[in-house]
C-alpha positions as CSV (number, residue, x, y, z in Angstrom):
1,X,-10.8,8.4,27.9
2,X,-13.5,6.2,26.3
3,X,-11.2,4.8,23.5
4,X,-8.5,4.4,26.2
5,X,-10.6,2.3,28.3
6,X,-11.8,0.0,25.1
7,X,-8.2,-0.4,24.4
8,X,-7.4,-1.7,28.0
9,X,-10.6,-3.9,27.6
10,X,-9.3,-5.7,24.3
11,X,-5.9,-6.5,25.6
12,X,-7.5,-7.9,29.1
13,X,-9.5,-10.2,26.8
14,X,-6.6,-12.0,25.4
15,X,-8.4,-12.5,22.0
16,X,-6.8,-9.7,20.1
17,X,-3.7,-7.2,20.5
18,X,-3.6,-3.6,19.2
19,X,-0.7,-3.4,16.6
20,X,0.1,0.4,15.8
21,X,2.9,-0.9,13.4
22,X,0.7,0.4,10.4
23,X,-0.3,3.9,10.1
24,X,-2.3,5.6,7.7
25,X,-2.5,8.7,5.6
26,X,-5.9,10.1,4.8
27,X,-6.8,12.1,1.6
28,X,-10.3,13.2,0.0
29,X,-11.4,11.8,-3.3
30,X,-14.4,13.9,-4.0
31,X,-15.3,17.4,-2.8
32,X,-18.8,18.7,-3.9
33,X,-22.1,19.7,-2.3
34,X,-24.1,16.3,-2.7
35,X,-23.6,13.4,-1.1
36,X,-21.2,10.7,-2.6
37,X,-22.1,7.1,-1.0
38,X,-20.9,3.4,-1.5
39,X,-17.3,3.5,-2.7
40,X,-15.3,0.6,-3.9
41,X,-11.8,0.2,-5.0
42,X,-9.5,-1.6,-7.5
43,X,-5.6,-1.2,-7.5
44,X,-4.0,-1.6,-10.8
45,X,-0.4,-0.6,-12.2
46,X,-1.5,3.0,-12.7
47,X,-2.8,3.6,-9.6
48,X,-6.3,3.6,-8.1
49,X,-9.8,2.9,-9.5
50,X,-12.7,4.1,-7.4
51,X,-16.5,3.7,-8.4
52,X,-18.9,5.5,-6.1
53,X,-22.6,6.9,-6.0
54,X,-23.2,10.3,-6.5
55,X,-26.7,11.6,-5.7
56,X,-27.5,13.8,-8.6
57,X,-30.3,14.1,-7.4
58,X,-30.9,10.1,-8.3
59,X,-28.4,8.1,-7.8
60,X,-25.7,8.0,-10.7
61,X,-22.2,6.1,-10.9
62,X,-19.0,8.0,-10.9
63,X,-15.4,6.7,-11.1
64,X,-12.5,8.2,-9.8
65,X,-8.5,7.5,-10.5
66,X,-5.4,9.1,-9.0
67,X,-3.3,8.3,-12.3
68,X,-2.1,11.6,-12.4
69,X,-1.4,11.8,-8.7
70,X,-4.3,14.0,-7.7
71,X,-7.9,12.6,-7.9
72,X,-10.0,12.9,-11.0
73,X,-13.5,12.1,-11.4
74,X,-15.7,10.7,-14.3
75,X,-19.2,10.3,-15.0
76,X,-20.4,7.0,-15.8
77,X,-24.3,7.4,-15.6
78,X,-26.5,10.2,-16.6
79,X,-30.4,9.2,-16.6
80,X,-33.6,9.5,-14.7
81,X,-33.6,6.0,-12.4
82,X,-31.2,5.1,-9.6
83,X,-27.9,3.4,-10.6
84,X,-25.7,2.1,-7.8
85,X,-22.3,0.6,-8.5
86,X,-21.6,-2.5,-6.1
87,X,-18.5,-3.8,-7.2
88,X,-15.3,-2.8,-9.6
89,X,-12.8,-5.1,-11.3
90,X,-9.8,-4.1,-13.4
91,X,-6.8,-5.7,-15.3
92,X,-3.4,-4.6,-13.6
93,X,-1.9,-3.6,-16.7
94,X,-5.0,-1.7,-18.0
95,X,-7.1,1.6,-17.1
96,X,-10.1,0.2,-18.0
97,X,-12.6,0.0,-15.1
98,X,-15.5,-2.8,-15.2
99,X,-18.4,-2.4,-12.9
100,X,-21.3,-4.3,-12.0
101,X,-24.5,-2.4,-11.0
102,X,-28.0,-2.7,-10.1
103,X,-30.6,0.0,-11.6
104,X,-34.3,0.6,-10.9
105,X,-36.2,-0.6,-14.0
106,X,-39.6,0.1,-12.3
107,X,-40.9,-1.9,-10.8
108,X,-38.3,-4.1,-10.5
109,X,-34.4,-3.8,-10.0
110,X,-31.9,-5.3,-12.7
111,X,-28.3,-5.8,-13.2
112,X,-26.1,-4.2,-15.8
113,X,-22.3,-4.3,-16.6
114,X,-20.3,-1.2,-17.8
115,X,-16.9,-0.9,-18.9
116,X,-14.7,1.9,-20.0
117,X,-12.6,4.8,-19.1
118,X,-13.1,8.6,-18.7
119,X,-13.3,8.8,-22.8
120,X,-15.8,6.4,-23.1
121,X,-18.2,4.1,-21.2
122,X,-20.4,1.1,-22.6
123,X,-23.2,-0.5,-20.9
124,X,-24.6,-4.1,-21.3
125,X,-27.8,-5.1,-19.7
126,X,-27.2,-8.4,-18.0
127,X,-31.0,-9.1,-16.4
128,X,-34.1,-8.3,-17.9
129,X,-37.1,-10.2,-16.2
130,X,-40.1,-9.2,-13.7
131,X,-37.7,-10.2,-10.5
132,X,-35.8,-7.9,-8.3
133,X,-32.1,-8.7,-9.2
134,X,-29.5,-7.3,-6.6
135,X,-26.1,-6.9,-5.1
136,X,-24.0,-7.8,-8.4
137,X,-20.3,-8.9,-7.4
138,X,-17.9,-8.8,-10.6
139,X,-14.6,-10.7,-11.5
140,X,-12.5,-11.2,-14.7
141,X,-10.8,-14.2,-15.5
142,X,-7.4,-14.6,-17.1
143,X,-8.8,-14.2,-20.4
144,X,-10.4,-10.9,-19.9
145,X,-14.1,-12.5,-19.6
146,X,-16.5,-11.0,-16.9
147,X,-18.2,-13.0,-14.1
148,X,-21.0,-11.8,-12.2
149,X,-22.8,-13.2,-9.2
150,X,-26.1,-11.6,-7.9
151,X,-29.3,-12.5,-6.0
152,X,-32.8,-12.6,-7.5
153,X,-36.2,-12.5,-5.7
154,X,-38.1,-15.5,-7.1
155,X,-41.5,-16.8,-5.9
156,X,-41.0,-14.9,-2.6
157,X,-37.4,-16.0,-1.4
158,X,-34.0,-14.9,-2.8
159,X,-31.9,-17.1,-4.6
160,X,-28.3,-16.9,-6.1
161,X,-27.5,-16.5,-9.7
162,X,-24.4,-16.4,-12.0
163,X,-23.7,-15.1,-15.4
164,X,-20.8,-14.5,-17.5
165,X,-20.0,-13.4,-21.3
166,X,-17.8,-16.0,-22.1
167,X,-19.6,-17.0,-25.2
168,X,-19.9,-13.4,-26.6
169,X,-23.3,-12.9,-25.1
170,X,-24.5,-12.9,-21.5
171,X,-25.6,-16.2,-19.9
172,X,-27.1,-16.7,-16.5
173,X,-27.8,-19.7,-14.5
174,X,-29.4,-20.6,-10.9
175,X,-27.1,-21.7,-8.4
176,X,-29.3,-22.4,-5.8
177,X,-32.9,-23.4,-5.5
178,X,-34.7,-23.7,-2.1
179,X,-37.7,-22.2,-0.2
180,X,-35.4,-20.0,2.0
181,X,-33.7,-16.9,1.4
182,X,-30.0,-17.3,-0.1
183,X,-28.5,-13.6,0.2
184,X,-25.4,-11.5,-0.1
185,X,-23.5,-13.6,-2.3
186,X,-19.8,-13.0,-2.5
187,X,-17.3,-14.4,-5.5
188,X,-14.0,-15.2,-6.2
189,X,-12.5,-17.1,-9.4
190,X,-9.9,-19.8,-9.3
191,X,-6.9,-20.4,-11.4
192,X,-9.1,-22.2,-13.8
193,X,-11.7,-19.1,-14.1
194,X,-14.4,-21.4,-12.2
195,X,-16.4,-19.2,-9.8
196,X,-16.5,-20.0,-6.1
197,X,-19.4,-18.5,-3.9
198,X,-19.9,-17.8,-0.5
199,X,-23.3,-16.5,0.5
200,X,-26.0,-16.5,3.6
201,X,-28.7,-18.9,4.1
202,X,-30.9,-18.1,7.1
203,X,-28.5,-18.4,10.0
204,X,-25.6,-20.1,8.0
205,X,-22.9,-19.0,5.6
206,X,-22.6,-21.3,2.8
207,X,-20.2,-21.9,0.0
208,X,-20.3,-23.7,-3.2
209,X,-18.3,-23.9,-6.4
210,X,-18.3,-24.9,-9.9
211,X,-16.2,-27.4,-11.3
212,X,-16.7,-29.5,-14.9
213,X,-19.6,-27.5,-15.2
214,X,-21.1,-28.8,-12.4
215,X,-21.9,-26.8,-9.0
216,X,-21.1,-28.6,-5.9
217,X,-23.4,-29.4,-3.2
218,X,-23.6,-26.1,-0.8
219,X,-21.6,-26.9,2.5
220,X,-21.7,-24.7,5.7
221,X,-18.9,-22.4,6.5
222,X,-20.2,-21.1,9.7
223,X,-23.5,-20.6,11.7
224,X,-25.2,-18.3,14.0
225,X,-25.5,-15.8,11.4
226,X,-27.6,-12.5,11.5
227,X,-28.9,-9.9,9.0
228,X,-25.7,-8.0,8.8
229,X,-23.2,-11.2,8.4
230,X,-22.2,-9.8,4.7
231,X,-19.7,-12.6,3.7
232,X,-16.3,-11.3,1.7
233,X,-14.6,-14.7,0.0
234,X,-11.3,-14.7,-1.5
235,X,-8.8,-17.4,-2.5
236,X,-5.0,-17.7,-1.8
237,X,-2.4,-19.1,-4.4
238,X,-3.3,-22.6,-3.5
239,X,-7.2,-21.9,-4.4
240,X,-8.0,-22.2,-0.8
241,X,-10.8,-20.2,0.1
242,X,-10.8,-17.5,3.0
243,X,-14.0,-15.7,4.2
244,X,-14.5,-12.9,6.4
245,X,-17.9,-12.2,8.1
246,X,-19.7,-10.7,10.8
247,X,-22.0,-12.3,13.5
248,X,-23.1,-11.9,16.7
249,X,-21.5,-13.2,19.6
250,X,-24.6,-13.1,21.9
251,X,-24.0,-9.5,22.6
252,X,-22.6,-7.5,19.7
253,X,-21.7,-8.1,16.3
254,X,-18.1,-9.2,15.9
255,X,-16.0,-9.7,12.8
256,X,-15.1,-13.7,12.2
257,X,-12.7,-15.1,9.8
258,X,-13.2,-18.7,8.0
259,X,-10.8,-20.8,5.5
260,X,-10.9,-24.3,4.2
261,X,-7.1,-24.7,4.0
262,X,-7.0,-27.9,5.8
263,X,-10.0,-29.2,3.7
264,X,-12.6,-28.5,6.2
265,X,-13.7,-25.1,7.7
266,X,-11.9,-23.4,10.4
267,X,-13.6,-20.5,12.2
268,X,-11.7,-18.0,14.5
269,X,-13.0,-14.6,16.2
270,X,-11.0,-11.4,15.3
271,X,-12.9,-8.9,17.4
272,X,-14.0,-8.6,20.7
273,X,-15.7,-5.6,21.8
274,X,-18.7,-3.8,23.6
275,X,-20.0,-2.4,20.3
276,X,-21.0,-3.8,16.9
277,X,-18.5,-4.2,14.1
278,X,-19.6,-4.6,10.3
279,X,-18.7,-4.9,6.9
280,X,-15.5,-6.9,6.8
281,X,-13.5,-7.1,3.5
282,X,-10.6,-9.3,3.4
283,X,-7.3,-9.7,1.2
284,X,-4.8,-12.5,1.3
285,X,-1.1,-12.2,0.6
286,X,1.3,-14.3,-0.9
287,X,1.8,-16.0,2.7
288,X,-1.6,-16.7,2.8
289,X,-2.0,-14.3,5.8
290,X,-5.5,-12.4,6.2
291,X,-5.8,-8.7,6.3
292,X,-9.3,-7.5,7.0
293,X,-10.7,-3.9,7.0
294,X,-14.1,-3.4,8.8
295,X,-16.4,-0.5,10.4
296,X,-16.3,-0.2,14.2
297,X,-19.5,1.3,15.4
298,X,-17.8,2.9,18.4
299,X,-20.1,4.7,20.7
300,X,-20.6,8.2,19.3
301,X,-19.4,7.8,15.9
302,X,-18.2,5.2,13.3
303,X,-14.4,4.5,12.8
304,X,-12.3,2.1,10.3
305,X,-10.1,-0.6,11.5
306,X,-7.7,-3.1,10.2
307,X,-6.8,-6.5,11.4
308,X,-4.3,-9.1,10.5
309,X,-3.1,-12.6,11.6
310,X,0.3,-12.2,10.0
311,X,2.0,-12.5,13.2
312,X,0.1,-15.6,14.1
313,X,-2.8,-14.0,16.4
314,X,-5.2,-11.3,15.2
315,X,-3.5,-8.0,15.6
316,X,-6.2,-4.7,15.3
317,X,-5.2,-1.2,14.5
318,X,-6.8,2.1,14.0
319,X,-7.3,3.5,10.9
320,X,-9.5,6.6,11.4
321,X,-10.1,8.9,14.8
322,X,-12.4,11.5,14.6
323,X,-15.6,12.6,15.6
324,X,-17.5,11.9,12.4
325,X,-18.8,8.9,10.9
326,X,-16.7,7.1,8.7
327,X,-18.6,4.5,7.2
328,X,-18.9,1.7,4.3
329,X,-21.2,-0.8,3.1
330,X,-20.2,-4.4,2.3
331,X,-18.2,-4.9,-0.5
332,X,-14.7,-4.1,-2.0
333,X,-13.6,-1.2,-0.2
334,X,-10.3,-2.5,1.1
335,X,-7.2,-3.9,-1.4
336,X,-3.6,-3.9,-1.2
337,X,-1.2,-3.1,-4.5
338,X,1.5,-4.8,-5.8
339,X,4.0,-3.2,-3.4
340,X,1.8,-4.4,-0.4
341,X,0.5,-1.1,0.7
342,X,-3.1,-1.1,1.7
343,X,-5.5,1.1,0.4
344,X,-9.0,1.7,2.0
345,X,-12.3,3.9,0.6
346,X,-14.9,5.0,2.9
347,X,-17.3,8.2,3.6
348,X,-17.1,10.7,6.0
349,X,-19.9,13.7,6.5
350,X,-17.6,16.1,8.2
351,X,-18.3,18.7,5.5
352,X,-22.0,18.4,5.7
353,X,-22.7,16.1,3.1
354,X,-21.1,12.4,2.6
355,X,-17.7,12.8,0.6
356,X,-15.3,9.9,-0.4
357,X,-11.9,9.5,1.4
358,X,-9.0,7.2,1.0
359,X,-6.9,5.8,3.5
360,X,-3.4,4.6,2.4
361,X,-1.1,2.6,4.7
362,X,2.3,4.4,5.2
363,X,4.3,1.3,5.0
364,X,3.6,-2.3,3.5
365,X,1.4,-4.5,5.1
366,X,3.0,-7.6,3.8
367,X,6.6,-8.0,2.2
368,X,6.3,-8.2,-1.5
369,X,8.6,-9.2,-4.1
370,X,11.0,-6.3,-4.7
371,X,13.8,-5.8,-7.4
372,X,17.3,-5.8,-6.3
373,X,19.7,-3.3,-6.5
374,X,22.1,-2.9,-9.3
375,X,25.0,-3.6,-6.9
376,X,24.0,-7.6,-6.9
377,X,26.8,-9.5,-8.5
378,X,24.0,-11.3,-10.4
379,X,22.6,-10.3,-14.1
380,X,19.0,-10.9,-15.1
381,X,17.4,-8.8,-18.0
382,X,14.2,-9.2,-19.5
383,X,12.1,-6.6,-21.6
384,X,9.7,-4.3,-20.0
385,X,6.7,-5.7,-22.2
386,X,6.8,-9.5,-22.1
387,X,5.3,-11.6,-24.9
388,X,5.4,-15.1,-26.3
389,X,8.7,-14.3,-28.5
390,X,10.4,-12.6,-25.3
391,X,13.8,-13.9,-24.1
392,X,15.0,-13.7,-20.5
393,X,18.7,-13.5,-20.3
394,X,20.5,-14.6,-17.0
395,X,24.0,-14.9,-15.7
396,X,25.6,-17.5,-13.7
397,X,28.9,-16.4,-11.8
398,X,30.3,-19.7,-10.7
399,X,28.6,-23.3,-11.5
400,X,26.0,-24.6,-9.3
401,X,22.2,-24.9,-8.7
402,X,20.2,-21.9,-10.4
403,X,16.8,-21.5,-10.1
404,X,14.7,-19.0,-12.2
405,X,11.2,-18.6,-11.2
406,X,8.2,-15.9,-12.5
407,X,6.2,-14.3,-9.8
408,X,2.9,-12.3,-10.0
409,X,2.6,-8.9,-8.3
410,X,1.3,-10.5,-5.1
411,X,4.4,-12.7,-4.7
412,X,2.4,-15.8,-5.7
413,X,4.7,-18.5,-7.9
414,X,3.4,-18.6,-11.6
415,X,6.1,-20.5,-13.6
416,X,9.3,-22.6,-12.9
417,X,11.3,-21.8,-15.7
418,X,14.6,-23.2,-14.4
419,X,15.9,-25.5,-11.8
420,X,18.9,-27.7,-11.9
421,X,23.1,-27.5,-12.1
422,X,24.6,-25.1,-14.5
423,X,28.0,-24.3,-15.6
424,X,29.3,-20.4,-15.0
425,X,28.1,-18.3,-18.0
426,X,25.3,-16.6,-19.7
427,X,22.0,-18.1,-20.8
428,X,18.6,-17.5,-22.4
429,X,15.1,-18.9,-21.7
430,X,11.6,-18.1,-23.1
431,X,8.4,-18.0,-21.2
432,X,5.3,-18.3,-23.5
433,X,2.8,-16.9,-20.8
434,X,1.5,-20.3,-19.6
435,X,1.5,-20.8,-16.0
436,X,2.7,-24.3,-14.3
437,X,-1.1,-24.6,-13.9
438,X,-1.5,-24.7,-17.6
439,X,-3.4,-21.5,-18.0
440,X,-2.5,-18.2,-19.8
441,X,-0.9,-15.6,-17.2
442,X,-3.5,-12.8,-17.0
443,X,-2.1,-9.2,-17.9
444,X,-0.4,-7.4,-15.2
445,X,3.1,-7.2,-13.4
446,X,5.4,-10.0,-12.8
447,X,8.8,-10.5,-11.4
448,X,11.5,-13.1,-12.8
449,X,13.3,-14.2,-10.0
450,X,17.1,-15.6,-10.1
451,X,18.5,-17.6,-7.5
452,X,22.0,-19.0,-7.2
453,X,24.7,-19.7,-4.4
454,X,25.7,-16.1,-4.8
455,X,22.5,-14.7,-3.9
456,X,19.2,-13.9,-5.7
457,X,18.2,-11.0,-7.8
458,X,14.8,-9.9,-9.5
459,X,13.6,-8.3,-12.6
460,X,10.1,-6.6,-13.1
461,X,8.1,-7.1,-16.6
462,X,4.7,-6.6,-17.8
463,X,2.4,-9.3,-19.5
464,X,0.2,-7.9,-22.3
């Protein structure tokens, strides 16, 4: 009855509506007798990579994958101090996990970077000082270099720092420098590999980015922030920033969303409930629509929810519904794969200790680019592995306007190859992997899409 009354109250508020179009299947990632915590996820071509912490009895980092169809786990660290993996990244066409983690180098915390697979793990130290370095976030650029943002306690207050290994060694620099705490940074890279960072400063969310080697003056995204704001930023195909965060509406913590699509920050309220909502994670689809996962502290137990503005208004659906806490902390615990299927990891203590669970949407959360059936009258062929010397062959049934474009796995336009009037016949075109923006396409899945007056057809390929 409690949950029925809650739904009615939300509908009457007029702020959101429940959409049960997305249903979720839940499976268990870990199953042992010790606590597993802090799961974060990355979707790649082979499946899913999940980093988490196991109490062994101190915190140690493990990685799980479902490449074989079932979950297998691999130990990453094994030492006498606490290691906490705070984020994970991976190239789409590879099975290498890249992990940013915090560890206790008594008496302070330090940041390290680990990469590898179950066969081999290697760790590099990013920070080595007498200050507490905390909450690292990781991203990979198109060339495979690693970028990390984190917070550091300097002189009694928190400041934001940024590091990368573009030069071959780790170079760190200070991003903020003021007399108040800058906390909970999150980062995304633009198409040129420049970092864009959102963080909390006191009661405000701030946003800054690096361009031409210079950090821009921070701008305010939103105000009235509290201790549990935990912002998360992603960029759309036009490098516009989208941020999900939590803050109090005067009574309870609610989920909010903001973007700078128009050039100025616009904020909207996602939830309006009589309990706290926390730790939002956001994904932006090719149409620049937002998909947000969050934890709802419902009376009695916590549950996982999903929200989207794909229809033009915020629709909310339940992911979990049981009598045990389903919990997360802020970070990358939600994503979508190349087919638009949503994936979420969280912990549940129903068997007496915390275990990691995975929820998968039973249908795509957005419409991606699909390969056309073989019954199409058009023809396009491309090698399964695309290199600089590869040729794309396509046919034009009748004279007319022809378009051939390359899209990435999310549906974002990468390269215009052909656009003009062509006679009937067969044609060849090469692509050297350089995007319309002038950068090298990152490794992963791409779709070559041919459009003529007779219809459209797509072929999938992988860029190494």
